[in-house]
FIMI-104527 format. One record per residue (C-alpha): residue in one letter; x, y, z. Coordinates in steps of 0.2 Angstrom, whole numbers, plus 5000, padded with zeros to 4 digits. Example, Ala and Ser with C-alpha at 12.3 -4.5 7.8 and 13.67 -1.06 7.14 Angstrom:
! FIMI-104527
a506249785039
s506849955036
//
This chain:
! FIMI-104527
m484949715097
t486449825097
a487249935111
s488850035109
t489750185116
h489250295101
w487450315093
l488150315075
a488950145078
t487450075086
a486350145071
c487450075058
a487549905066
q485749905068
a485449945050
v486449795045
l485349685056
e483749765048
r484449715031
g484749535035
g486449535041
n486949435056
a487749495072
f489549475066
d489149575050
a488349715061
a489749715074
v491149735060
a490149875052
g489949965069
a491749935074
f492450025058
v491250175062
l491950185080
h493650215072
i492950365064
v491750435077
e492750405092
p494550435086
h495150485103
l494750315110
n495150195096
g495850185079
p496350065064
g498150055071
g497549985088
d496949825095
m495349735100
t494649585110
g493049505107
v492049355115
f490649275105
v489449125102
t488649065087
a486849005085
s487448835079
e488548815095
p487748915108
d488748835122
a490448865115
p491049035119
r492549095109
i493849235109
l494249345095
m496049385098
g496549555090
q498049595101
g499649615091
p501349565098
a502849675102
p503949695086
k505449575086
n506649715090
a505649785104
t506849725118
i507149775136
e508949805131
h508549925116
y507350025127
r508550035141
s509850095129
e508750235124
g508750295142
l507050225147
d506550145163
l504750125158
v503950095141
p503250265135
g501450295136
s501450385119
g502550375103
v502950225092
l504050135104
a502450105114
a501650025098
a501249845096
v500849765079
p499149835075
g497849695077
a496049775076
v495749775057
d496449595054
a495349535069
w493749615062
l494149545045
v494349375052
l492749385061
l491849445045
r492649305035
d492349155046
y490649205054
g489849345044
t488849345028
w489049515019
e490349565007
l491749675013
s491249825003
d489449825010
v490149815028
l491349955026
a490150075017
f489550155033
a491350195039
l491950245022
g490450375020
y490850455037
a492750465033
r492450535016
d490950645019
g491150685037
h490250665054
p489850795068
i491350785079
l491050755098
g491450885111
r492550755119
v493650735104
v493850925103
a494350925121
t495650795118
i496350885103
t496451045113
s497350955127
v498750895115
a498751045103
t500451105109
l501150935107
f500450925089
t501051095083
e502751075091
h503150895089
w501850795079
p501450905063
t500650765054
s499350755068
a499150945068
a498750935049
q497350805052
w496550875067
m496951055067
p496951105048
d497651275045
g498051285064
r496251295069
l495451185082
p493751105077
q492251155087
a490951025094
g489750975080
d490951025066
l490850915051
v492550825051
t493250715038
n494750595036
a495150595018
a496750495020
w495850355029
a494450355016
r495750335003
s496550185013
l494850105014
d494650124995
r496350044992
l495949895003
l494249874994
a495149884977
a496349754983
s494849644988
a493949674971
d495549644960
a495949484968
a495749334957
v494649234969
a492849184967
t492349174985
r491849304998
e493149235010
g494449254997
r494049434994
i494149475012
d495849385014
a496549484999
a496149645009
r496949565024
q498549535014
e498549715007
w498449775025
r499849655032
e501049655017
g500549805005
f500349985006
v499849995024
a501349895031
r502549995020
a501850165026
i501950115045
v503750055044
n504350205033
f503550335045
g504150255061
r505950275055
t505950465059
p506150495078
h504850595086
r504250655104
h503750515116
s502850535133
s504650515141
g504950695135
t506250625123
d506350585104
h506450405098
a506250305081
g505150155080
v505749975079
m504349895069
t504749805053
l503849735037
a504149555044
d503249605060
l501749665051
a501649515039
g501949395053
f500349435063
e498649355060
a497149375072
s496449215078
i495049125087
e495349055104
e494448955117
a493749065132
v494249035150
t492649015161
v492048995179
e490448955187
f489549085198
r487849065206
g487348955191
y488049055177
t489549025166
i490649185164
a491749185149
k493349285147
t495049295138
g496549205144
a497849275155
w498649375140
g497149495145
q496549545162
g494949445160
p495449305172
a495649425186
l493749455185
l493449265186
a494649255201
t493649395210
l492049305207
m492749145214
i493249245230
l491549325231
d490649155228
g491049105246
f490149255254
s488249265257
d487249375246
e487249515259
y489149545256
l488849555237
d487749715236
p488749855229
s487549985236
t487949945254
a489549985263
l489849805268
g489649755250
a490749885242
h492049855255
t492049665252
i492049695233
l493549815234
e494549695244
a494249545233
q494749655218
k496349705226
l496849525229
a496349465211
i497249615203
a498749585213
d498849405206
r498549485189
e500149585191
a501149445199
y500749305186
f499749365170
g500549385153
d500849305136
t501649155145
t501148995154
v500049055168
p499348925181
l497548975179
n496848805184
y497648845201
l497249035202
l495449005198
s495148845209
a493948845224
d495348805236
y496448945231
a494949065231
a494649015249
t496449055254
r496249225246
r494549255254
a495249225271
l496349375269
i494849495269
t494449585285
d493349725291
a494749845287
a495449905270
s497049835265
h498449955259
e499649815254
f500049735238
r499649555241
p499849425227
g499549245232
i500849095232
v500648975218
p501648815220
g503048815207
h502848995202
a503749145210
p502649295211
y503249455202
y503249605213
p503249765202
v503949925207
l502650015217
r502750205213
t501550335219
d502250465207
y503350465192
t504350595182
t505850595171
e507250725169
a506650775152
l504850795158
s505450905173
e506451015162
q504951035149
g503651065163
a501851025164
g500950965148
a502450885140
s501750715142
a499950765137
g498950625129
v499950485137
g499250315144
e497450275140
p496250425136
t495750515152
v493950535158
a493650695166
a492350715180
p491050855179
a491551025186
s490450995200
a491350845206
a491850875224
p493350755230
s493350715248
r495250735249
t496750795238
v498150685231
a499650745221
e499750605208
p499950595190
e498250535188
t497550695196
l496250595205
s495850745216
t494850825202
g493950665198
e494950635182
l495150455178
r496450365167
g495650235155
d494250245142
t494050165125
c492450105116
h491349955115
i490049865105
d488849725109
v487649635096
v486449495097
d485349445081
r483749355079
w484649185077
g485549195093
n487249245087
m488049355101
v489649455101
s490449575114
a491949675108
t493149805115
p494149895101
s495450015108
g497150085105
g497750195090
w496850345097
l497350515090
q498450555104
s499450395105
s500750435092
p500950545076
t499650525062
i500350425047
p499850545034
e499750425020
l498550315030
g497550435040
f497850345057
c499150325070
l499850175079
g499350115097
s500250115113
r499849945121
l501649905124
q501650025139
m500749885148
t502449785148
w503849805160
l505649835157
e506149715171
p506749545165
g505749405174
a504149495175
p502749395167
s502249545157
a504049595153
l504349675136
t504749535124
g504949545105
g503549435097
k502549415113
r500849505116
p500749635129
r499549605143
t497949695137
t496649775148
l495349745134
t494049625142
p492349595135
t491249475144
l489949335139
v488749255151
l487949085148
k486548995157
d486148815154
g487248805139
q486548965131
a487249135130
v486149255139
t487149415140
a488549505131
l489349655140
g490849765141
s491549925145
p492850055141
g493950105156
g495750025156
d495949945173
q494149985178
q493349885164
d493149725174
q492849815190
w491349905183
q490749745174
l490849655191
l489649775198
y488449735183
l488649545186
l488249555204
r486849675202
t485949565189
i486449395194
v486249415213
g485249575215
g483949545202
y484249715193
t483749735175
p485149775163
q484849955162
q484549975181
a486249885184
i487150005172
d486350155179
a486750115197
p488150205206
a489850135202
f491550125210
h493250045208
s494950025217
t496550105212
s497550005225
f498749915213
p500049975199
g499150045184
s499249955168
f499650115159
w501050235160
p501650295172
r501150135181
t500850215198
w499650155212
e498750225227
p498750115242
g497050085249
g496350205235
a494550195229
v493550305217
v491650315220
e490150405212
d489450525225
r487750435222
l488350295232
g487850395247
d488650495261
a488350355274
v489050225263
i490550335258
t490850385276
e490850205282
l492050155268
e493250295274
q493050225292
r493650055286
g495250135279
h494850165261
r495650315254
i494050385245
t494050505230
r492350565225
a492150575206
g490450655205
d488650585203
w488850515185
a490650495181
l491050305182
g490650155172
r490450145153
i489449975151
s488349925137
a487549755136
v486349645125
t485349505132
r484349355126
e483149245134
p483349075127
q481649005131
t480649145122
g481949225111
l481649395119
l483049515116
q483549675126
a484949805125
a485549935138
a486850075136
n487750195148
p486850365151
r488450445157
g489050575144
a487450555134
q488350465121
g488150275122
y486550205113
a485550045113
a484350005099
g483349855093
r481749785086
//
């Protein structure tokens, strides 16, 4: 079974399974297709996080770590000297060392069975011969067309050839990326090694130390426009690129209602979901129904507390997770939830650790942006998700995230695969989207912007630090029962990823929903915390809901003090999932219907 955010990625991954490949072969094939067909949501210059189990060790969830670190010269002092008080949301100063490609190749080398050339054949074909471009990609290009033509000419050449915007359904190619794939495969084939693993490592070396690394560094030396409205050069070096290798890590887990939930460490936001579950575990089931006002209120309040701790303590450093995920600590946090919505930022107190309090902004601009006017910072942050034109907000807010129109920051892509043997993987590739920085013409892709999740304040647990990973929002989930993986799931959506996945977990584990029913059900999320993406603003007491939650429920949430924004009937949530019943081997898959783009398939 395969489920992903684009039907072509699902189809290609499923084709690998049909031809005898395992879940890891299929996931890698599908992921490289996602780079091609969802270029506004991810790319080869971005990052990824995965969680998986193997059929031989079904009780041992592992993390595929594809989050590159900040370049060694990416320091607070340097960025401050450039006149910045936030890491930009676009431009190469926002770029971490690319991690996605190396991570996928490590997964293929260590757990797959296919040759690299066979796995990449699908993506290579779409890059060279073309694929029908999505309307959403066209809308993204349109939104940044002025930025491309005035400041990023290499991006204009790739996405607006001869100055013409593509139309939805046009056959679009990426010849430069096709050539790059050919060169990686040539390096693999030319390597004087006799093993499949050695050939994959040869391609990895060419990526980290060969033509890819050289092109990235050379291109970044020329200053270009950033989301700050000012021009800057990059700081990435050949040593930065050569020094990063993706890795396999142990997962962090908690028990909830008899299930084991596996997430990344605190260099990602995954433990915040685990903390939320620990808080909610002390409530009776009636408080955990997302379709009721009582349930939605309780869930929103628990999320605020857990995400406040994310901001106060999480980062690529020593984080006291044993304490933050303990039952005793969860009980102290649970006691803070009342019948009324909190509008406060309330991290907890951890012995021996001082909580970090970020700057709490409800709006943000710079002098350069003010001078250049609206649109100067187009394409910043994580890609936006626009609600349907019929969305009717219940209030108006004047904020950079334009929540009054139902437009939501945060989207990326996702893929889940389970095979006949019981191998299961959930992965969220992101970053390097076409609007994150200028296209590197020799390579056919651009760098990501994950460093925007770091702070330029010394002492912050996620402060910008050369050589350290930025705290990522990428947060796939694995669910185990009695020592066997039963569900792999995930979602695009930036800060919303785990909030939407929490609703799925509650509806399936507590509510008895089927996977597809849980994905289809009305979604909501909190905005009452500093956003992970530029411009790092928050909305005290804010919550965004799908109208299908119902007028009665929404009215009661407002009466409890939640500042509600209606996003439309089918606007929130991007979840896909695959499941396996260990006793029978029955496999299932489910995908998000919103946007008519996600797809689940299997046999």
